[in-house]
N, C-alpha and C positions, 0 to 999 in steps of 0.2 A: 456371534455365529448362531444360527438357528439350531435348536435342539434336534430337529428332524435330520440334519446332516449326520449327526453322530449315529443315529439308529440306521440310517441308510448305509453308512460306512460299515457298520457291523454286519448288516445283511449281506452286502457285497463280499466282504472279506471272508465270511464263513462259507458262502456259496462257492467262492473260488477255492477255498481250502478243500472242501469235499470233492468238488469236480476234478481238480487237478491232482491232489495228493492221493485220494482214493482211486482216481483213474489211473495213476501210475501202477498201482497194484493190479488193477483189472486188466491192463494191457501188457504188463511185463511179468508180473508174478515174482519179481525180484525183491528180496528183503532189503538189501542195501539201497537200491534205487528208491524204494518206497519210503524208507526212513529219511533219506536226503530230500525227497520231494516234500514231505511234511515240513521239514526244517526250512527249506528254501522258500516255501510259500509263506511261512510265518515271517521270515526275514523281509520278503517283498512287501507284505502287508504292514509290517512295523514301520518301514520307511515311506510308505505311500499314504496310508490312512492313520498312521500313529498320531499325527498332529491334529487329527479331527476327533477321533474317538478313543485313542489309546491302543487301538488294534487288539482288543481282547479276543475276539472271535472264538470265545470259549466261555460257557457259563461258569465253569470252575474258577477261571481267572476273575471273572466279574464278582463271584461270591467272595473270593479272597480280598478283593479291593473293597467290597462293601463291608466286610468284617473289619478291615483296617480303617474304616471310617473315612475313606477317600471318595465315597460315592453314596448318594442318597438312595432311599428306597425306590423312588419313582424311576430314576435312571437305571438302577439295577434290574427292575422288573422289565422295563422296555428293552434294555440290552439283551436280556435272555430271550425275550419274545423275538426280537430281530434276528438273533443268532440261530434260533431253532427254525424259523421260517427260511432263513438263508441256507441252512444246511439241507433242508428238504428240497429247496430249489436246486441246489448243487447236486443233490442225489438224483433229482429228476433229469437234469442235463446228462449226468453220467449214465443213468439207466437208458435214456434214449440213444445216446451214442453207442453204448455197448451192444445194445440189441440190434441197432442198425448195422454195426460192424459184423456181428455174428460169431466172431472167434475171440473169446476172452479167456484170460488165464484166471488163476485164483483157486480157492477151494482147499488150500493147505496153510500151515503156519498160523492157525488161529483165525484166519480170514475165510469168508465165504466168497461166492462169485461176485458180490457187490462190495467187497472189502468190509463187510459188516463184522462186528466183534462177536466172537463165540467162545464159550468156555467148555463145551462138550468135547472138543478135540484134545483137551489136555489129558496126558497119560496119568491116570490116578485110579486107585482101586474102586472108589465109590463116587457117586455124583456129588455127595456132600464134600468130599475132599477136593473135587474139581472146583466147586463153588468157593470154598474157603481159599484155595490157592489163587484163583482168579481175583477174588476180592482183595486179598492182601497185596498181590502184585499191582493192581490198579491203584490202590491207596498209596502205596509206596512210590510208584512212578509219578503219580500226580503230585505228591508231596514234593518230590525233587524238582519237578518242572515249575510248579507255582512258587515254591520258596526261592528259586533262582530268579524268577521274574520280580518278586517283591524286593529281593535284595539289590538287584541291579537298578531297578527303577528308583528305589529309595535313595541310593547313593547319587543318582543323577539329579534328584530333587533336593539334595542336602544343601544347606547354606553354611557349611563349616568354613572356618578361616582357611584351613588347608583344604583346598577344593580337590575332590576326586570325582570329576565329572565324567561319567561313563555313558552319557546320552548318545554319543556318536557311535559307540560299539554295542549298545544295549541290545539292539535288534539282532546282531550277529551272535551274541552270547545266548540269547533266548532261543534262536533258531538252532544253534548247535546242541543246546540242551535237549530240545525236542528230538533231534536226530539220535542222540544218545539213548533216550528212554524208548524210542521205537526200535532201535537195534536190540535192546534187552527184551522188550515185551512182545515183539511181533510173533515170536515162536511160541508164546504162551497164550495170550488173549487177542493178539492183533494190535494191542496198544490203543486204548481209547484215550484216556486222560482228558477227554472232551465229550461231555454228554451230547452236545449238539451234533458233533460229527458222527457219533454212534446212532443217533436218531435219524439223521439224514440218509445213512446207508441202510439202516434196518427197515425203514418204511418200504423200500423197494426190493428187499431181499426175501421176504416171506415170513411165514409163521414162526419158524425156528428162531430167527434173529429177534423177532418181536417178543418171544417168550423169555429170552435171555437178556433183553435190553435193560431190565431193571437194575442189574448188577453194574452195568456200564454207565448208569446215571447216578446211582447212590455212591459207589466207590470213589469216583473222581471228586464228588462234592465233599465227601468225608476227608479225602486227602488234601483238598484245597483248604478246608476249615482248619485242619491241623497245621498246615503250612502258615496260614495267616496268624494263628495263635502263637506259634514259635517265633515268627518274624516280629510280632508286636513285643514279645518279651525281650528278644535279643536287641532290637533297635531302641528300646527304651533305655537299655544300659549304655548305648552309644551316645545318648544325649549328654552324659557326663563328659565324654570326649569333646563335645562341641563347646562346653564351657571352659575347657582348658585345664581341667583338674588332673587328667591322667596322661596328657600328651605334652612332652617337654617343649616341643616346637611351638605349640599353641600358647603356652604359659607366658612367654615374654609379651606377646601382643595383649593378653588380658591384663597383665600387670601395668602396662603403659596406659591402658584405658582407665585403670583404677587410680593412677597417680594424677592424671590430667583432670579427672572429674572433681576432686576436692578443690583444686585451684580455681576452677571456673565457678564453683558454688560459693567459695569464700569471698571473692572479690565483690560481687554484688551485695553481699550481706552487710559490708561495712559502709558502702555509699548511701543506701537508703536510710541507715540508722542516723547519720549526721544531718542530712538535708532536711528531713521533716521537722526536726527540733528547732532549727534556726528560723524557719519560715514563720511559724505562728508567733514567736516572740517579737519579731520585727513588726508584724501587723498590729499587735496589741499596743505597743508603745507609740506608734505613729498616729493612731486614730484619735485618742483623747486630746492630744496637743493641738490638733487642727480644729476640733469642734468647739473648744471653749472660747467664747468672745469676752474679752476683758475690758475693752474700751467703750462699749455701748452704754452701760449704766451710768458712768460718770458724765457722759455727754448730756443726758437728760437732766441731771441735777444742776448743771451750770446754767441752763436756760431760765429757770425759775427766778433766781436772784437778779438776773439782768432785767426782768420785767418789773420788779418791785422798785428798783432804783429809778426808773423812768417816771413812775406815778408820783413819787415823792418830789421830784424836781418840778413837776407841773403845779403842785399845790403851793409851793413856795413862791 
């Protein structure tokens, strides 16, 4: 499969996420509807483009996959570029539709009129407190979302003897987790957990959103990095389970493999040890007996006395 298909899939998936999910807020202003819109779009993308690109549609997810060493530097960079361009394209579609319609909701619950993420709407005594609260919330929510993705997809890729294949329901689990974090965070920051999604809406929202955009880029990346680090630690411990050392149900299969292996190795060791010794001895004994001519020298000696007897007979 050509690499450009992966990047195109990420572009389209992120564009659809911003246009549809952020558009739900723009046209309804309903928290629950917006939360489910984000989750359902992710579910749809997971089952449509998941087999092509993995359906990251989020630079934070791509960063976690890169830290987990499941993606190279080149793919990671191009994924992020495709996601950001796709988010801006989705924001442009939403901006055009919203202004053509003329009657849009929004402007409360941490969102602006383009569903951009804001922290100045947080109730706190000082601006610093608002920034700290928004940063902590975004790091935590991104950690929960990305850690769930790494956990579910890791189990689906596992080759354990006792198979726990969650590949069929992984998209549903990831989508419902995104619904959960949006239900928690919409009232605080509008819930970014996705730098590309924040960029796509902030570009068309104005100066205020662009001034606060840095937080919704840095915080999700920090949360994703922490999730990847924790996942690597926890899943390294699960490698012991795969060898059958801590799961009783796996142990019998491992023990059977260990008992069969010595029998297979022991039988061939006896056969080659006997055959090579017999072959060289048979060849050495047969060769000297065939090569030694015993009858030829006596035949030459018998001819000479026969000639002498004939000469003496003539003289007589």
